[in-house]
N, C-alpha and C positions, 0 to 999 in steps of 0.2 A: 541544316536546321532540323529536318525530319529525323536524322540519326540521333540528335541530342534528345528529342522528345521520346524516342523509343528507348534510349539508354536510361533516361530518368524514370520511365514507366517500369522498366525491368528492375531497376534498383529499388524502387518504392515497394515492389512486391516482396522483397526480402526484409522482414522485420528484425531478424537477429534475436538478441535476448530481450527485446522490449517487453513482450507480453509476460515473460518470466519475471522480469524485474518489477513490473506492475503488480503481479500477484504477491511477490515477496514484500513489496512496500505496503500493500494493502493489509496483508496478514500481520506485519509488524505493527502497523497502526492500530489494528483491532486488538492485538495483544497488549499494546501499551495502554489502551483505554481500559481494557479489562483489569490489568494489573493496578492501574491507578484507582479504579473503582473498588477493587478488593482491599487495597491498602487504606483508602479513605473511609471505607465502610468499617474497618476495624478501629479507627480512631474517633468514630462518632460518639458523642456523649448523649446518652438517652436519659440520664438520671435514674435509671432503674438498677444500677449496679452499686448501690450504697452498701 
């Protein structure tokens, strides 16, 4: 049993591409929100453009 705990502890230290994927996912979400904001801002009707 102690060998299993040591093996799991060593394996949990290696994250792999997890942090990189989190950064890419966060950046894509922020980009999607900014794109939606810019597009919706262009379609807003202010009644000033008659």
